[in-house]
VOBA-1610 file (N, C-alpha, C; in pm, whole numbers, padded with zeros to 5 digits, always signed):
BEGIN
Met+00081-00123+00000Met+00000+00000+00000Met+00085+00127+00000Pro+00191+00137+00082Pro+00275+00258+00074Pro+00339+00274-00063Ala+00376+00164-00129Ala+00435+00176-00264Ala+00334+00235-00362Val+00210+00193-00352Val+00106+00249-00440Val+00088+00398-00414Gly+00087+00437-00289Gly+00075+00580-00257Gly+00194+00660-00308Leu+00316+00601-00295Leu+00434+00671-00345Leu+00429+00688-00497Leu+00388+00582-00568Leu+00374+00591-00714Leu+00269+00695-00754Thr+00162+00700-00678Thr+00058+00799-00707Thr+00110+00941-00690Ile+00188+00961-00584Ile+00245+01095-00561Ile+00343+01132-00673Val+00426+01034-00715Val+00521+01060-00823Val+00447+01093-00953Ala+00343+01015-00983Ala+00266+01042-01105Ala+00199+01178-01100Leu+00145+01213-00984Leu+00082+01345-00970Leu+00185+01457-00987Ala+00304+01435-00931Ala+00410+01536-00947Ala+00452+01550-01093Met+00463+01437-01166Met+00496+01445-01308Met+00390+01520-01387Val+00264+01493-01354Val+00156+01563-01424Val+00163+01713-01397Ile+00187+01749-01270Ile+00192+01891-01236Ile+00314+01958-01297Ala+00427+01885-01304Ala+00551+01946-01350Ala+00562+01953-01502Tyr+00502+01858-01575Tyr+00524+01851-01719Tyr+00395+01866-01800Val+00293+01790-01765Val+00172+01786-01848Val+00097+01919-01842Ile+00076+01967-01722Ile-00001+02092-01708Ile+00070+02211-01772Pro+00203+02232-01752Pro+00269+02342-01825Pro+00264+02328-01977Gln+00276+02204-02027Gln+00267+02184-02171Gln+00129+02222-02224Arg+00026+02179-02152Arg-00110+02215-02193Arg-00130+02367-02187Ala-00072+02429-02086Ala-00086+02575-02075Ala-00017+02646-02192Arg+00102+02597-02230Arg+00169+02657-02345Arg+00090+02636-02474Glu+00033+02518-02491Glu-00049+02493-02610Glu-00170+02586-02615Arg-00233+02605-02500Arg-00348+02695-02496Arg-00307+02839-02527Ala-00189+02877-02479Ala-00141+03012-02509Ala-00113+03030-02658Glu-00054+02925-02720Glu-00029+02933-02864Glu-00159+02936-02943Tyr-00257+02857-02899Tyr-00386+02861-02967Tyr-00452+02998-02954Ala-00431+03063-02841Ala-00491+03195-02822Ala-00428+03300-02913Leu-00301+03279-02951Leu-00232+03376-03037Leu-00267+03360-03184Val-00323+03245-03221Val-00353+03219-03362Val-00474+03303-03404Arg-00459+03378-03510Arg-00567+03460-03564Arg-00570+03441-03717Thr-00671+03497-03778Thr-00680+03491-03923Thr-00593+03595-03992Glu-00530+03684-03916Glu-00440+03782-03975Glu-00297+03732-03968Asp-00206+03803-04031Asp-00064+03767-04029Asp-00010+03791-03889Arg+00048+03687-03830Arg+00097+03699-03693Arg+00249+03698-03687Phe+00312+03595-03743Phe+00456+03581-03732Phe+00529+03604-03864Ser+00460+03624-03974Ser+00527+03639-04103Ser+00446+03736-04187Ala+00518+03819-04262Ala+00451+03915-04350Ala+00396+03849-04475Asp+00443+03729-04507Asp+00399+03659-04627Asp+00298+03548-04599Met+00273+03517-04472Met+00182+03408-04439Met+00043+03464-04414Arg-00053+03406-04479Arg-00192+03446-04459Arg-00277+03321-04442Val-00365+03324-04344Val-00455+03213-04318Val-00586+03245-04388Val-00620+03169-04488Val-00738+03194-04569Val-00840+03083-04541Lys-00961+03123-04512Lys-01068+03028-04485Lys-01163+03027-04605Ala-01181+02911-04664Ala-01268+02897-04780Ala-01360+02779-04759Thr-01482+02792-04804Thr-01580+02685-04792Thr-01578+02599-04917Ala-01645+02484-04907Ala-01651+02394-05022Ala-01728+02457-05138Ala-01826+02543-05105Ala-01902+02608-05211Ala-01815+02702-05293Arg-01724+02776-05224Arg-01635+02866-05297Arg-01538+02788-05385Val-01487+02677-05334Val-01397+02595-05414Val-01470+02540-05535Glu-01594+02496-05516Glu-01672+02442-05627Glu-01702+02552-05729Thr-01734+02672-05681Thr-01762+02783-05772Thr-01640+02819-05856Ser-01523+02826-05789Ser-01401+02858-05864Ser-01366+02749-05962Arg-01394+02622-05926Arg-01365+02512-06018Arg-01454+02521-06141Val-01583+02551-06121Val-01675+02560-06234Val-01643+02681-06321Ala-01608+02793-06257Ala-01582+02915-06334Ala-01452+02908-06412Ser-01351+02844-06356Ser-01220+02843-06420Ser-01209+02735-06526Gly-01268+02619-06501Gly-01255+02509-06595Gly-01126+02434-06574Ser-01108+02329-06651Ser-00990+02244-06635Ser-00906+02237-06761Ser-00922+02332-06853Ser-00847+02330-06978Ser-00740+02438-06984Ser-00699+02490-06870Ser-00598+02596-06869Ser-00463+02539-06904Gly-00387+02614-06985Gly-00255+02566-07024Gly-00153+02581-06914Glu-00181+02661-06809Glu-00086+02682-06702Glu-00097+02576-06593Val-00195+02488-06599Val-00214+02386-06496Val-00142+02259-06539Pro-00061+02198-06454Pro+00005+02072-06491Pro-00097+01964-06522Leu-00059+01875-06612Leu-00152+01772-06656Leu-00177+01667-06548Leu-00077+01641-06463Leu-00090+01536-06362Leu-00156+01584-06234Val-00193+01712-06226Val-00258+01765-06107Val-00408+01753-06125Thr-00474+01690-06031Thr-00618+01668-06039Thr-00682+01704-05906Gly-00814+01707-05907Gly-00887+01726-05783Gly-00883+01870-05734Glu-00883+01883-05601Glu-00886+02015-05539Glu-00757+02093-05565Ala-00645+02022-05578Ala-00519+02091-05608Ala-00526+02160-05744Arg-00585+02090-05843Arg-00599+02152-05976Arg-00694+02271-05971Ala-00801+02258-05894Ala-00896+02369-05883Ala-00831+02490-05816Ser-00748+02466-05716Ser-00681+02578-05649Ser-00579+02646-05740Val-00509+02566-05824Val-00413+02625-05917Val-00485+02704-06025Val-00597+02651-06074Val-00673+02721-06177Val-00732+02850-06121Ala-00771+02848-05993Ala-00832+02966-05933Ala-00736+03082-05920Leu-00606+03055-05926Leu-00510+03165-05918Leu-00522+03259-06036Gly-00547+03202-06154Gly-00563+03285-06272Gly-00430+03323-06335Ser-00439+03375-06456Ser-00318+03412-06528Ser-00255+03539-06475Ser-00334+03625-06410Ser-00278+03751-06360Ser-00181+03730-06248His-00193+03620-06172His-00102+03594-06061His+00026+03527-06107Leu+00025+03469-06228Leu+00140+03394-06274Leu+00211+03460-06391Ser+00153+03566-06448Ser+00211+03623-06568Ser+00328+03716-06538Arg+00327+03784-06424Arg+00434+03879-06394Arg+00473+03866-06247Pro+00603+03882-06216Pro+00646+03868-06077Pro+00607+03990-05995Ala+00618+03977-05864Ala+00586+04085-05772Ala+00703+04182-05767Thr+00675+04308-05795Thr+00777+04412-05792Thr+00777+04479-05655Pro+00881+04558-05624Pro+00879+04631-05496Pro+00758+04722-05481Leu+00711+04782-05592Leu+00592+04866-05584Leu+00469+04784-05549Asp+00457+04662-05606Asp+00344+04575-05573Asp+00349+04535-05426Arg+00469+04500-05378Arg+00479+04463-05237Arg+00446+04580-05145Ala+00491+04700-05183Ala+00461+04818-05101Ala+00311+04847-05100Ala+00247+04834-05217Ala+00103+04858-05224Ala+00026+04755-05142Thr+00068+04629-05150Thr+00001+04525-05072Thr+00018+04548-04923Leu+00140+04584-04882Leu+00164+04611-04740Leu+00084+04731-04691Ala+00077+04837-04771Ala-00002+04954-04732Ala-00151+04921-04723Gln-00199+04838-04816Gln-00340+04798-04811Gln-00368+04716-04685Arg-00276+04626-04650Arg-00294+04547-04528Arg-00294+04635-04404Glu-00205+04735-04403Glu-00200+04826-04289Glu-00330+04905-04277Arg-00385+04947-04391Arg-00510+05022-04385Arg-00625+04934-04336Ile-00630+04810-04385Ile-00736+04720-04340Ile-00722+04689-04192Ala-00597+04665-04148Ala-00575+04637-04006Ala-00611+04756-03919Leu-00578+04878-03966Leu-00612+04998-03889Leu-00762+05016-03879Arg-00832+04993-03989Arg-00978+05005-03984Arg-01040+04898-03894Arg-00985+04776-03900Arg-01038+04671-03814Arg-01014+04703-03666Asp-00893+04749-03635Asp-00865+04787-03497Asp-00951+04904-03453Arg-00972+04998-03544Arg-01057+05113-03511Arg-01200+05069-03483Ser-01252+04977-03563Ser-01388+04928-03540Ser-01398+04855-03407Ala-01298+04771-03377Ala-01300+04701-03248Ala-01290+04798-03132Leu-01207+04903-03146Leu-01194+05001-03039Leu-01323+05078-03018Leu-01389+05115-03127Leu-01516+05187-03114Leu-01623+05099-03050Ala-01625+04970-03087Ala-01722+04880-03024Ala-01695+04866-02874Glu-01567+04856-02837Glu-01534+04846-02695Glu-01570+04975-02621Arg-01549+05089-02685Arg-01586+05216-02620Arg-01736+05228-02603Arg-01812+05183-02703Arg-01958+05187-02688Arg-02004+05099-02573Ala-01941+04981-02560Ala-01977+04893-02448Ala-01942+04958-02315Gln-01824+05021-02307Gln-01787+05090-02183Gln-01881+05206-02153Ala-01921+05279-02257Ala-02015+05390-02236Ala-02149+05340-02186Arg-02195+05228-02241Arg-02322+05172-02192Arg-02310+05128-02046Arg-02196+05067-02010Arg-02179+05027-01869Arg-02174+05149-01778Arg-02102+05253-01820Arg-02096+05373-01736Arg-02232+05439-01723Ser-02309+05438-01833Ser-02443+05499-01825Ser-02534+05421-01731Arg-02527+05289-01735Arg-02609+05209-01644Arg-02569+05233-01499Ile-02436+05234-01475Ile-02390+05257-01337Ile-02428+05397-01291Ala-02414+05497-01379Ala-02451+05633-01340Ala-02601+05646-01316Ser-02682+05577-01399Ser-02827+05581-01377Ser-02864+05518-01244Ala-02802+05404-01213Ala-02829+05340-01084Ala-02785+05429-00968Ala-02667+05493-00983Ala-02620+05581-00876Ala-02711+05703-00860Ala-02760+05758-00974Ala-02852+05872-00965Ala-02983+05832-00897Ala-03037+05716-00935Ala-03160+05669-00870Ala-03139+05646-00721Leu-03024+05589-00685Leu-02995+05565-00544Leu-02979+05696-00469Thr-02918+05796-00535Thr-02902+05927-00469Thr-03037+05993-00445Val-03123+05990-00547Val-03256+06049-00532Val-03335+05977-00423Thr-03325+05845-00422Thr-03397+05768-00318Thr-03345+05803-00179Gly-03213+05818-00167Gly-03156+05851-00036Gly-03203+05986+00015Trp-03204+06088-00071Trp-03248+06219-00026Trp-03399+06223+00000Val-03476+06144-00076Val-03619+06135-00046Val-03641+06072+00090Leu-03563+05968+00122Leu-03575+05906+00254Leu-03531+06002+00364Val-03429+06084+00333Val-03385+06181+00434Val-03496+06282+00463Leu-03566+06327+00358Leu-03671+06425+00378Leu-03797+06365+00437Ala-03826+06240+00398Ala-03952+06180+00443Ala-03938+06110+00577Thr-03828+06049+00602Thr-03808+05970+00724Thr-03683+06020+00795Gly-03642+05945+00893Gly-03523+05981+00967Gly-03397+05915+00914Phe-03387+05901+00782Phe-03269+05840+00722Phe-03150+05934+00739Pro-03031+05880+00773Pro-02916+05968+00798Pro-02877+06046+00672Ala-02855+06173+00690Ala-02815+06257+00577Ala-02671+06231+00534Val-02588+06177+00627Val-02449+06148+00593Val-02441+06040+00486Val-02527+05939+00499Val-02528+05831+00399Val-02571+05884+00264Ala-02674+05970+00265Ala-02718+06029+00138Ala-02608+06116+00077Ala-02533+06187+00163Ala-02424+06269+00111Ala-02313+06182+00051Leu-02282+06070+00116Leu-02182+05979+00061Leu-02226+05921-00073Ile-02355+05889-00082Ile-02407+05837-00210Ile-02398+05944-00318Ser-02429+06068-00280Ser-02418+06179-00377Ser-02273+06200-00421Ala-02178+06188-00325Ala-02037+06202-00360Ala-01992+06091-00455Gly-02040+05970-00431Gly-02008+05861-00523Gly-02063+05885-00662Phe-02185+05937-00670Phe-02243+05969-00801Phe-02162+06078-00873Ala-02121+06181-00798Ala-02039+06286-00859Ala-01905+06231-00907Gly-01846+06139-00829Gly-01720+06077-00872Gly-01736+05997-01000Leu-01849+05927-01013Leu-01875+05853-01137Leu-01889+05946-01256Val-01957+06059-01236Val-01973+06155-01346Val-01837+06213-01387Val-01755+06248-01288Val-01622+06304-01319Val-01535+06200-01390Ala-01541+06074-01344Ala-01462+05969-01409Ala-01505+05948-01554Gly-01636+05953-01579Gly-01684+05941-01716Gly-01639+06056-01804Ala-01640+06177-01749Ala-01593+06293-01827Ala-01444+06282-01857Arg-01365+06238-01760Arg-01222+06220-01784Arg-01196+06112-01889Ala-01271+06004-01883Ala-01254+05898-01983Ala-01288+05948-02123Ala-01395+06027-02135Ala-01431+06082-02266Ala-01323+06177-02317His-01266+06259-02227His-01159+06351-02269His-01034+06274-02314Ala-00999+06168-02241Ala-00884+06086-02280Ala-00908+06019-02414Gln-01030+05975-02439Gln-01061+05913-02567Gln-01052+06014-02681Arg-01095+06137-02658Arg-01084+06239-02762Arg-00937+06271-02792Arg-00853+06277-02689Arg-00711+06301-02713Arg-00647+06185-02790Ala-00684+06062-02753Ala-00631+05947-02827Ala-00679+05947-02972Asp-00803+05989-02994Asp-00854+05996-03131Asp-00777+06099-03214Ala-00738+06210-03150Ala-00661+06310-03223Ala-00528+06255-03270His-00463+06172-03189His-00336+06110-03230His-00360+06002-03335Val-00464+05923-03316Val-00490+05812-03409Val-00530+05864-03546Leu-00600+05976-03551Leu-00642+06031-03680Leu-00522+06072-03764Ala-00416+06126-03699Ala-00296+06161-03775Ala-00230+06037-03834Val-00220+05931-03753Val-00161+05806-03803Val-00249+05746-03912Ala-00381+05751-03892Ala-00473+05696-03993Ala-00462+05775-04124Arg-00443+05906-04114Arg-00427+05985-04236Arg-00300+05945-04311Glu-00192+05920-04238Glu-00069+05877-04305Glu-00086+05740-04370Val-00151+05647-04300Val-00171+05513-04356Val-00262+05519-04478Glu-00369+05597-04470Glu-00459+05610-04585Glu-00388+05674-04704Ala-00305+05775-04676Ala-00231+05839-04785Ala-00132+05742-04849Ala-00063+05661-04767Ala+00031+05564-04822Ala-00040+05460-04908Ala-00155+05410-04860Ala-00230+05312-04938Ala-00281+05371-05069Thr-00334+05493-05062Thr-00384+05557-05184Thr-00273+05585-05284Ala-00158+05633-05234Ala-00047+05666-05324Ala+00011+05542-05390Thr+00033+05437-05314Thr+00091+05315-05373Thr-00005+05249-05471Gln-00133+05248-05440Gln-00230+05193-05534Gln-00233+05275-05663Ala-00226+05406-05651Ala-00227+05491-05770Ala-00102+05469-05855Leu+00014+05463-05790Leu+00138+05441-05865Leu+00139+05305-05933Arg+00088+05204-05865Arg+00084+05072-05927Arg-00012+05070-06047Arg-00126+05135-06031Arg-00221+05139-06143Arg-00163+05215-06261Val-00100+05329-06235Val-00044+05409-06344Val+00069+05335-06413Ser+00158+05272-06335Ser+00269+05197-06396Ser+00219+05078-06476Arg+00115+05009-06427Arg+00061+04896-06503Arg-00004+04942-06633Asp-00079+05051-06628Asp-00142+05101-06750Asp-00040+05149-06852Arg+00063+05216-06805Arg+00166+05264-06899Arg+00248+05149-06955Ala+00268+05044-06876Ala+00338+04927-06929Ala+00259+04860-07040Gln+00126+04872-07035Gln+00041+04816-07139Gln+00016+04913-07254Gly+00077+05032-07249Gly+00065+05127-07359Gly-00053+05220-07349Arg-00117+05230-07234Arg-00231+05319-07215Arg-00190+05441-07135Glu-00242+05555-07174Glu-00213+05679-07102Glu-00292+05681-06972Ser-00225+05711-06863Ser-00290+05709-06732Ser-00231+05817-06645Leu-00316+05883-06568Leu-00274+05988-06475Leu-00345+05969-06342Pro-00278+05999-06232Pro-00347+05991-06102Pro-00444+06106-06085Ser-00545+06084-06004Ser-00643+06189-05979Ser-00586+06293-05883Asp-00666+06397-05857Asp-00621+06503-05766Asp-00600+06449-05625Leu-00691+06363-05579Leu-00676+06304-05446Leu-00552+06216-05438Glu-00529+06135-05542Glu-00410+06050-05543Glu-00282+06132-05551Thr-00286+06243-05627Thr-00169+06330-05634Thr-00138+06392-05499Gln-00242+06436-05428Gln-00220+06492-05295Gln-00166+06386-05199Ala-00214+06262-05212Ala-00162+06154-05127Ala-00015+06127-05157Ile+00022+06132-05285Ile+00163+06112-05322Ile+00250+06222-05263Lys+00203+06346-05267Lys+00280+06456-05209Lys+00290+06443-05058Val+00185+06393-04993Val+00192+06376-04848Val+00292+06267-04812Val+00291+06157-04888Val+00380+06045-04855Val+00525+06081-04883Thr+00551+06154-04991Thr+00689+06185-05030Thr+00745+06309-04963Thr+00673+06368-04869Thr+00726+06482-04795Thr+00836+06435-04702Glu+00948+06507-04700Glu+01063+06462-04621Glu+01040+06476-04472Asn+00970+06582-04429Asn+00952+06606-04286Asn+00822+06547-04234Leu+00775+06440-04296Leu+00651+06376-04252Leu+00676+06295-04127Ala+00597+06317-04023Ala+00606+06242-03898Ala+00471+06178-03872Pro+00467+06062-03804Pro+00339+05995-03781Pro+00238+06080-03706Leu+00284+06164-03613Leu+00192+06243-03532Leu+00192+06390-03572Ala+00258+06424-03679Ala+00262+06563-03725Ala+00252+06569-03877Ala+00155+06500-03933Ala+00139+06497-04078Ala+00089+06631-04127Pro+00141+06684-04237Pro+00096+06815-04286Pro-00045+06808-04340Ala-00115+06918-04330Ala-00253+06924-04379Ala-00253+06931-04530Pro-00359+06881-04596Pro-00363+06886-04743Pro-00375+07028-04793Lys-00307+07056-04904Lys-00308+07188-04965Lys-00352+07173-05111Thr-00450+07254-05149Thr-00503+07245-05285Thr-00465+07363-05371Gly-00429+07476-05312Gly-00395+07594-05389Gly-00252+07593-05437Ala-00217+07694-05516Ala-00081+07706-05567Ala+00006+07770-05460Val+00119+07710-05433Val+00210+07757-05330Val+00343+07788-05396Pro+00391+07913-05393Pro+00522+07944-05454Pro+00634+07885-05372Val+00733+07834-05444Val+00848+07771-05381Val+00970+07855-05411Ala+01063+07866-05315Ala+01184+07945-05334Ala+01263+07889-05451Pro+01314+07975-05541Pro+01389+07926-05657Pro+01519+07862-05615Arg+01556+07754-05686Arg+01679+07682-05655Arg+01802+07757-05706Ser+01799+07801-05832Ser+01915+07863-05892Ser+01909+08015-05894Gly+01805+08075-05840Gly+01793+08219-05840Gly+01731+08275-05965Val+01702+08193-06066Val+01647+08241-06193Val+01510+08181-06218Ile+01497+08051-06192Ile+01374+07979-06223Ile+01291+07968-06097Glu+01163+07991-06105Glu+01072+07978-05992Glu+00972+07870-06024Lys+00959+07772-05935Lys+00871+07658-05956Lys+00745+07674-05873Ile+00635+07623-05924Ile+00506+07632-05858Ile+00458+07491-05829Val+00414+07466-05704Val+00362+07337-05664Val+00211+07345-05670Thr+00149+07263-05749Thr+00004+07260-05763Thr-00049+07130-05712Gly-00182+07123-05694Gly-00243+07002-05642Gly-00259+06895-05746Ala-00257+06927-05875Ala-00273+06829-05982Ala-00146+06822-06064Ile-00132+06718-06142Ile-00015+06696-06227Ile-00059+06713-06371Pro-00007+06814-06444Pro-00058+06838-06579Pro-00005+06743-06683Gln+00113+06686-06665Gln+00173+06602-06766Gln+00184+06460-06717Ala+00192+06367-06816Ala+00199+06225-06779Ala+00335+06186-06729Ser+00438+06261-06765Ser+00574+06223-06726Ser+00610+06267-06586Ser+00520+06339-06519Ser+00551+06389-06384Ser+00454+06332-06283Ile+00457+06201-06266Ile+00373+06138-06164Ile+00418+06181-06025Ile+00549+06174-06003Ile+00607+06222-05878Ile+00695+06340-05914Asp+00650+06461-05887Asp+00725+06579-05925Asp+00845+06594-05834Gly+00949+06661-05886Gly+01066+06684-05804Gly+01038+06776-05688Asp+00936+06865-05701Asp+00903+06953-05590Asp+00842+06880-05473Ala+00792+06758-05496Ala+00735+06683-05384Ala+00841+06640-05285Phe+00965+06629-05332Phe+01073+06586-05244Phe+01146+06703-05180Ser+01112+06826-05216Ser+01183+06942-05162Ser+01095+07014-05062Asp+01157+07070-04961Asp+01083+07145-04861Asp+01088+07295-04885Gly+01146+07337-04998Gly+01145+07477-05033Gly+01261+07556-04976Asp+01349+07497-04899Asp+01461+07568-04838Asp+01585+07484-04854Asp+01667+07519-04954Asp+01790+07445-04981Asp+01914+07522-04939Ser+01896+07631-04863Ser+02011+07714-04828Ser+02105+07642-04733Gly+02052+07557-04645Gly+02137+07490-04548Gly+02189+07356-04592Trp+02163+07319-04716Trp+02205+07187-04763Trp+02345+07194-04817Ser+02424+07092-04789Ser+02560+07082-04841Ser+02585+06937-04878Pro+02655+06911-04990Pro+02678+06772-05031Pro+02769+06700-04934Ala+02745+06572-04918Ala+02828+06490-04829Ala+02962+06460-04895Ala+03066+06454-04813Ala+03200+06425-04864Ala+03212+06277-04897Ile+03241+06247-05022Ile+03252+06108-05068Ile+03397+06083-05107Pro+03459+05977-05059Pro+03598+05949-05096Pro+03611+05918-05244Ala+03730+05950-05297Ala+03755+05925-05439Ala+03767+05776-05466Pro+03730+05730-05584Pro+03745+05587-05617Pro+03891+05545-05614Ala+03913+05416-05595Ala+04049+05364-05582Ala+04128+05377-05712Tyr+04061+05365-05826Tyr+04135+05368-05951Tyr+04189+05508-05981Thr+04128+05613-05921Thr+04179+05748-05944Thr+04303+05779-05862Leu+04332+05698-05760Leu+04449+05720-05676Leu+04574+05652-05729Lys+04565+05569-05831Lys+04681+05499-05885Lys+04761+05592-05977Pro+04895+05575-05983Pro+04975+05661-06073Pro+04945+05630-06219Thr+04955+05734-06299Thr+04930+05716-06442Thr+05049+05647-06509Val+05020+05565-06607Val+05121+05489-06679Val+05139+05551-06817Arg+05266+05574-06855Arg+05295+05631-06987Arg+05264+05529-07096Gln+05188+05572-07189Gln+05149+05482-07297Gln+05265+05460-07393Arg+05298+05336-07418Arg+05409+05301-07506Arg+05359+05274-07647Gln+05441+05318-07743Gln+05407+05298-07884Gln+05511+05208-07950Ala+05468+05128-08041Ala+05559+05034-08109Ala+05652+05108-08206Arg+05779+05061-08213Arg+05878+05119-08303Arg+05850+05072-08446Pro+05856+05160-08542Pro+05831+05116-08680Pro+05942+05023-08729Leu+05908+04928-08814Leu+06004+04830-08866Leu+06094+04894-08972Asp+06220+04845-08976Asp+06315+04891-09078Asp+06377+04770-09148Asp+06480+04793-09231Asp+06544+04685-09306Asp+06620+04589-09216Asp+06680+04640-09109Asp+06752+04551-09017Asp+06660+04448-08954Asp+06539+04489-08926Asp+06443+04394-08868Asp+06412+04283-08967Tyr+06392+04319-09093Tyr+06364+04215-09192Tyr+06485+04121-09209Thr+06609+04178-09209Thr+06729+04095-09223Thr+06744+04002-09104Arg+06722+04055-08985Arg+06733+03973-08865Arg+06628+03863-08866Ala+06508+03894-08908Ala+06404+03793-08914Ala+06438+03685-09016Ala+06497+03725-09129Ala+06535+03625-09230Ala+06646+03535-09179Ala+06742+03593-09103Ala+06850+03511-09046Ala+06796+03413-08944Val+06705+03457-08863Val+06645+03367-08764Val+06568+03256-08833Ala+06496+03288-08938Ala+06422+03185-09011Ala+06516+03086-09077Glu+06627+03136-09131Glu+06723+03045-09194Glu+06788+02955-09091Arg+06821+03011-08975Arg+06880+02928-08870Arg+06782+02821-08823Trp+06657+02859-08814Trp+06555+02761-08771Trp+06541+02650-08874Ala+06548+02686-09002Ala+06538+02585-09107Ala+06659+02493-09106Asp+06777+02550-09081Asp+06897+02466-09076Asp+06891+02368-08959Glu+06843+02416-08844Glu+06833+02326-08728Glu+06727+02220-08749Arg+06627+02252-08825Arg+06517+02156-08843Arg+06552+02049-08946Tyr+06617+02086-09054Tyr+06640+01990-09163Tyr+06782+01935-09164Gly+06864+01955-09063Gly+06993+01889-09048Gly+07106+01944-09129Arg+07105+02069-09167Arg+07214+02128-09243Arg+07331+02165-09153Thr+07308+02161-09023Thr+07417+02194-08932Thr+07526+02088-08935Glu+07488+01958-08949Glu+07588+01852-08955Glu+07675+01865-09080Val+07614+01905-09191Val+07692+01921-09314Val+07796+02031-09298Gln+07755+02143-09235Gln+07849+02251-09214Gln+07960+02210-09119Lys+07926+02126-09016Lys+08030+02079-08924Lys+08131+01989-08995Glu+08081+01904-09087Glu+08173+01817-09162Glu+08265+01900-09251Arg+08212+02004-09314Arg+08295+02089-09398Arg+08399+02165-09315Ser+08353+02211-09196Ser+08448+02284-09112Ser+08556+02193-09056Ala+08529+02062-09050Ala+08632+01968-09001Ala+08748+01957-09098Thr+08716+01958-09230Thr+08825+01953-09330Thr+08907+02081-09329Gly+08839+02196-09309Gly+08911+02321-09298Gly+08941+02384-09432Ser+08968+02509-09430Ser+09006+02582-09551Ser+09158+02596-09558Leu+09208+02655-09665Leu+09353+02669-09687Leu+09416+02758-09581Glu+09349+02864-09543Glu+09404+02954-09441Glu+09418+02884-09307Gln+09318+02801-09270Gln+09326+02729-09142Gln+09441+02627-09143Ile+09464+02560-09258Ile+09574+02461-09266Ile+09709+02530-09252Leu+09728+02642-09318Leu+09853+02715-09308Leu+09875+02768-09167Ala+09767+02810-09102Ala+09781+02860-08965Ala+09822+02749-08871Arg+09769+02629-08889Arg+09808+02519-08801Arg+09954+02480-08824Arg+10000+02484-08949Arg+10139+02449-08977Arg+10235+02551-08914Arg+10200+02678-08920Arg+10287+02777-08860Arg+10293+02760-08708Glu+10183+02726-08647Glu+10184+02704-08503Glu+10267+02582-08466Ser+10261+02478-08548Ser+10338+02357-08517Ser+10488+02377-08538Ala+10524+02464-08635Ala+10665+02492-08662Ala+10720+02586-08555
//
């Protein structure tokens, strides 16, 4: 019996030490899983019903040339549902920026809707509590006037009601201040989404040979996004009139307008300037390495003369003699010697 009790205690300790923490971690991970992107910017959890899959299969058909022949069933339907627009051209940085800005705008709107719903629920709770406190205060003072109910209790109830009213007013003021900050951020996000979508549309249309220009609203969004001094909580207000800009060279004066008159100026150069270039100075850049090397004097070939031709002919003749064995013949002739060599040897011997 003691052994059974000891084993039970050990098993209970193992469960408490390992099983319960593991289950808690799993529950925490399950709580973090959402339908939005959580841990990766490229991962999206998409929920589709069988009816949507069947609809896409019927609409797309199974005769697409982009679908592999050996793919069948739901895999083929999912590949066909992608369409040619998803496979014809790769994703460019502008496409990725537009997609990211669109996701940020959708996420901001979703968070804003959830925040407003939570605020409405809090306002309803505060109103119910304030109504109950007001009714209790009125009842207390009626009892004080009609009966011998203590006035101190009624005063405490009245103080509690006043505290609830003050707390509600402070909460509303804090919410208005938070909204003022959030609206600036929302304006920046909306401008980024509008500008990137407009640039992508214009670039796609021009790539297909169609003339395309952004609208006035899209142009203003582009100018807001490309402003150098743009801060999340200090976004500049939209400007629709003509604003004179200080001339760069002292001769030419440029005008910034709300619309773009020409197709070649989607993003004007004035959108990147703040109108004051007096304090700007170019950064010091080191010279390239090839400019620091000493210069080499260019050499020119000497023109050929008759000596060069004679020397080349002698070399060729020597090469021919060495190749075809004429050197041995000359050695045999030199062994016999000439008349001058014979006389010289006789004089030396005498």
